[in-house]
C-alpha positions in Angstrom: 125.5 74.4 91.8 122.1 73.8 90.3 120.8 76.2 87.7 117.8 77.2 89.8 120.1 78.0 92.8 122.3 80.3 90.6 119.1 82.0 89.4 118.0 82.4 93.0 121.3 83.8 94.1 121.2 86.4 91.3 117.7 87.4 92.4 118.9 88.1 95.9 121.8 90.3 94.7 119.5 92.9 93.3 116.0 92.2 94.6 115.8 94.3 97.7 117.8 97.2 96.4 115.7 97.4 93.2 112.6 98.5 95.1 114.2 100.3 98.0 111.9 103.1 99.2 109.2 102.3 96.5 105.8 102.9 97.9 104.7 104.9 94.9 104.2 102.4 92.0 100.8 102.8 90.5 99.9 99.1 91.4 100.4 99.9 95.1 98.6 103.3 94.9 95.6 101.5 93.4 95.7 98.9 96.2 95.6 101.5 99.0 93.3 104.0 97.3 90.8 101.8 95.6 90.7 98.4 97.3 92.0 98.6 100.9 89.0 99.7 103.1 89.6 102.3 105.8 88.7 99.8 108.6 91.5 98.1 110.5 92.3 94.8 108.9 95.0 92.1 108.9 97.2 92.2 105.8 100.0 90.0 104.6 102.6 91.6 102.3 104.1 88.6 100.3 107.6 89.4 99.0 107.9 92.4 101.2 111.6 93.0 100.2 113.0 96.1 101.9 109.8 96.5 104.0 108.8 99.9 102.7 105.3 98.9 101.5 104.8 96.9 104.7 105.8 99.9 106.8 103.4 102.1 104.8 100.5 99.8 105.3 101.3 99.7 109.1 101.5 103.5 109.1 98.0 103.6 107.7 96.7 101.7 110.8 96.6 98.1 109.6 97.9 95.0 111.3 100.4 93.8 108.7 102.9 90.9 108.3 105.7 91.1 105.8 107.0 87.8 104.4 110.1 87.2 102.4 113.1 84.9 102.2 115.4 84.7 105.3 118.3 86.7 103.6 116.0 89.6 102.8 114.1 89.6 106.1 117.4 89.7 108.0 118.2 93.0 106.3 114.7 94.4 106.5 114.6 93.8 110.3 117.6 96.1 110.7 115.8 98.9 108.8 112.4 98.2 110.4 112.8 96.6 113.8 109.2 97.2 114.8 107.6 95.5 111.8 106.1 92.0 112.1 108.3 90.1 109.6 108.3 86.4 108.8 111.2 84.6 107.1 110.1 81.8 104.8 110.5 80.3 101.4 107.4 81.5 99.5 107.9 78.5 97.1 106.6 76.5 100.1 103.7 78.9 100.6 102.6 81.0 103.5 103.4 79.4 106.9 100.4 77.7 108.5 100.8 79.9 111.6 99.5 82.9 109.6 95.7 82.6 109.7 92.5 84.8 109.7 94.0 87.3 107.2 91.7 89.9 105.5 94.0 90.8 102.6 97.0 89.2 100.9 99.0 91.7 98.9 101.1 89.7 96.4 102.6 92.3 94.1 105.2 91.3 91.5 106.0 88.0 93.2 104.3 85.1 91.4 106.6 85.3 88.4 109.5 84.6 90.7 108.0 81.6 92.5 108.7 78.1 91.3 105.4 76.7 92.6 102.9 79.5 91.9 99.8 77.4 92.2 100.8 76.1 95.6 101.7 79.6 96.7 98.3 80.9 95.7 96.5 78.0 97.4 98.4 78.8 100.6 97.2 82.4 100.3 93.7 81.1 100.0 94.2 78.9 103.1 95.4 81.8 105.3 92.5 84.1 104.4 89.3 84.2 106.4 86.0 83.8 104.6 85.4 86.9 102.5 89.2 87.6 102.5 90.7 89.0 99.4 94.0 88.7 97.4 95.5 91.4 95.3 97.9 89.9 92.8 100.0 91.9 90.3 102.4 90.6 87.7 104.5 92.6 85.2 103.0 93.1 81.8 105.5 92.0 79.1 107.5 90.0 81.7 108.7 87.7 78.9 111.2 90.4 78.1 112.8 90.2 81.6 115.4 87.5 82.2 114.9 87.5 85.9 111.4 86.0 85.7 110.5 82.3 85.7 107.3 82.8 83.6 105.1 85.3 81.9 101.4 85.5 82.6 99.1 86.5 79.8 96.0 88.1 81.4 93.7 85.1 81.1 96.3 82.6 82.5 96.7 84.7 85.7 93.0 84.9 86.2 92.6 81.1 85.5 95.5 80.4 88.0 93.9 82.5 90.7 90.5 80.9 90.0 92.0 77.4 90.1 93.5 78.2 93.5 89.9 78.6 94.8 89.3 82.3 94.5 86.3 84.0 92.8 87.6 86.8 90.6 86.0 90.0 91.7 88.0 92.6 89.8 90.8 93.1 87.3 92.8 96.2 86.4 96.0 97.3 84.7 98.6 99.9 85.0 101.2 100.7 82.4 103.6 98.1 83.8 101.3 95.6 85.7 98.3 93.3 85.3 96.2 93.3 88.5 93.7 90.6 89.5 91.7 90.6 92.7 90.2 87.5 94.1 87.9 86.7 97.1 87.6 83.6 99.3 83.9 82.7 99.3 
């Protein structure tokens, strides 16, 4: 078994259970309270895990699609059978069938993705003009063995900019760095 496959298997063992029921992290509260407008929009929740954030966004009246790997989506569909969930490998990007999105919510996912630049460019492609991306990564992630990389603040902004986005805001919580980009 390849080293990357063993790492991936370890991630799946604890990924969904680690954030089960978590719609309260400060990074998510900032998203819904400060950035997500009250009008009905189309949102993609990348790395939706157990589906709790996706379900909360839907409860707020938005058209939301949750995306994660097939193993996680199979379990999430049992818990939330009425959510629009898509199984895919985010290392290969967002599926081309997902288009005209207003917001991409990509919280604590980039550090787990092998091809982060390709993932972010696929996010850019699925957004409509004026669409936005909300990206969070852990601060001090270099102390966590489960992450593929650590993003110093400028490197995350540069990566999002290189994927085509104009950086429109940045923020921090105790545990996360937040960058918001817009498709011009």
